[in-house]
Steps between C-alpha positions, in 0.01 A plus 500: 500500500442372848762227458299285260680403177331339204735221386512179297453172688841360406682814625397452865369151587401601858374860481333512845663494847309204635538131571411307184303176524645361179309241299300341784327173425130472433460353851681800654285744298182331624627534859584872441157549350313355795719688749469846340170510309184486714273461197670181381332173588584129474230322301375148559723403206813616676570794272486870587219738397572869546216754499634828359404864523562559128295267287653595164788686334484881532591652163394847613779506759771372264768742385793469262806714589551733209547873430186680382624520144504113484152449645345453155705184445306302764151362551495570873562820692851625574675638806793742495828346627544741795146436624549123468824518698322674793242219512761231470705654782194457721481134389873451568462636854197277559691192383803579717278566805347156446853366516450184289423430134407185325708457185396264217722408203362341184443525129219587267539262207753233436787459255658788312186720538492479882526811718642504858270651758574614857188573709498663846200470736436630852367226728138611475532380135641158586217329313564713193863394517391145517267531203757678289769243585267229357452693174878549450730243352775415745872567439552124493251470213662771292869543587802278424697338785775756459260794506332365816830534688502875439288773659148549351497801272148636432378689190162599667417603856172524687458668840172425683371671810125442553503639858619846406234769460615847381241759586632759259437305181172408325342190643784482753658254259727487195655262251810676370674359189857592418572359152835666479613283796263202452345538845141511622400630845158394643365706796187410691359219294461150645352347184735247336420628153708810556811285560438290191416808289808684628724238350295440185471872416885521495508178298263659245727799462814283462347271235373800305849656505637170358252502212238264637160534664363352822144374468255473797432140390478151633673234286467126446625228268243300302547177316302501170558180301873475455548876557585667836418868513523783746182698575493850659184633663470872589233632734421736784405366845159328489506411129596134551870516415611253771199273432579490124866448569436199714218345291569208267478510116640251251656172614706675767522845659785597727514837692811713432415834669203650676556877454783638286714398200747701291497502121840557327599626156619153389149352551587334824332556837622465857341451840499710818371324815541169686135486611163666459305767685151352454155650561307280739138635488261226402772239511386139517676161444277449191543836330874551550655186653863616446445831674282351772755229587777754507311743715425244777853374496676559832780682321273751326477870603150634497372859506146630585315171487210459744568261788218306658507455878652155451783640295379373160472739207180634350604600155155624408427715795309816408296671773567487872237473773526723810631198689774438246602866504516481878743201467722697265465840677850523629652407161274747320603784738869417439444512126330836503127446555296767685436379858165692512378341182609158623301545826194631311495196281566247783219652713256489208460878475604481135380225267698344211255619234544858615873501423537297181379567147312264266829335407606448860762781494525666845484876553819672611578421861304172492735273310510253789142382434617330178809285504746602231489290181871569449614209714830360377742216546864450413569158361852381408530338156637198683153450659332496160472172322616459143687830461687531175877463478604866544842437346343356179208731404307431181471776235235762568221432240184648653472839680163634609315739725202436725206744502249431773211683327196585705188712479212566259754571220717195569543391138864385477518169311595191694828476302662727244814450284686815393611532138812724533763613748338849484158372587626291788717790634185722492275263690776410746546877548128543568514235776124499528316322783236568765579579860302316768501502879793258477706792372391728783214752520522601131255339255445537136715499181872576518786525258849413625776495236623141467316430831833621633510699827880441521627677188641832612547687176228663284280220384516558121849360512354160593291493181789610285741249652250220475429579135878475435534175687191336342614602152829314560304190599241436222411160633361650823116465528353793686144469640246640745251310713187617689491344849201696617150528357303560185203738527511588873653419838456245778158642598382485136622141465293393802194648328586332165585825329872429446750222441802416717824394338582207726843343562402198291415736206832679529690171513324361194557817294868498580542129433335523153719798416817322615394196289435725199145364482323836476373635165523876533310778331565876499285704728339758266515780758846462661700301243635246748411130450226326697365147488285439189183370658362405157797272413420131549855433620429710810191292605711300751619818672148637504381188679723616785468878471171677417523669158363815666822523699718439193312772304314733743319670214284186479402539872394860441306402187316215682409718797373792290789726606678537168485878523698479828767301326524748212527783751772307681698460186494874425572604856791254533666630186465855619626427852788284379618762255484769773691280746774410248541857383518626856803270548660612176489153338624470141248551221538156347412339837187721533387418148537131565277523808235709318503260202605772257659323200 
């Protein structure tokens, strides 16, 4: 088949006929980036900011190699092996024509649960290689002295060629996943998230095969009295997962992980990455001091953050003036903008208000008028103060999910405690939140099982596996927190028609839960537990968090909108049942979500 052979990473350590740039230093990767990537810039802080063509991961161009009869096993589309080989032969020829390949060795995780990863990048992805190297644990951190003397033997492989466009395939790009051989091939994406996801998708599959479950969750250690507990926080982009992970509750809070942890059948959990891939939109030293300090560190790697003329970052940049678009014109053309549209905007022939909607979302072809809100930075754990001892993790006691609720029917309570493994599995399976412009052009409600875009199999398996794992760990407290709004959205809040769940509210709710200082009551509609706003023991919490956030029914009563709340209850039950049945979730999980005793 054209000479391309699918094979396992450890069978052929150097599968391409090129010169390998093996494990270059961070300094060397920065030099390669500036030499080979014309949309990479040095900031005033001394770090590198790359402006990419792709601003997010592209699920619709992701394919798992499988025969048609196995397609039903996966949650993403499949590609027949022969068709995949033809595409990968084109990639191989492209790599060998380039003549050089950056090779990075490292580990995801540490200790017995670690997995060896080999990642290949063409030079136009030098920044991606640098970012990925930061997130991996080094051989020196994981291997024994004897093992270090031997050749590196990978379990996973990633092959990354952002400069290759293939005209014959949809979108001229593809992410091809070969689980049989633990290899992911990324073609024509310059967004770092595809590198990270390429590895984590394979890690998800491996952990599932071993009886565990990977959660899209940050993690931290909290000190509560004389107890030290682990806390896991699941959430989609934009829900506040990183913010919550790095906020302080109790006497002490120490970050463990920013994005992924693995749960195991014995009740333990393990880590994945040696740094964090943080969202930067709206970043200030006051709101997120840890992330801010890490992002302006000279050693950070930054992606898609607006640079002022003096080289400083504007983390809150939204709309661009014609003069600003003119300054960025060359970069915008290199990253796919329409030159005619650029000129029309620069010359004033088209006004901003003509090409954006009421929420500031640009029309197709006019993305350049609004700077992406998906700016990112890679921060090594070593640059983060007060990181927990990764070799001595506390037991996982609290595991929750964030729902950034928004809209007229935003009625999710500030904090909820689930009463059974089945109920928790159901709500984690629902993965409810609202999409905003920070997530791209899509707005409105969404459901993403376990907030997990990395799990490759059919999603009901996540609910079933979690139910099993939670049942084996009866001391685990499962919860859900609303990090969005009650009664509306940002526009409504400005008009006084909605309440915003602020960071200080979230922090207070979590702290009181960790301290076991909340008196709970059963929600009559959904059967989960919410804060009892009539209990005197909760007065101290209600001095910090409005009772209308803790029990949104009260907000709808006070504003004369109780009928809206009742309609929301009925609609949510109907939609949730339809969603869970569509995914084939077990009946006992569905009943727990619908509050059927």
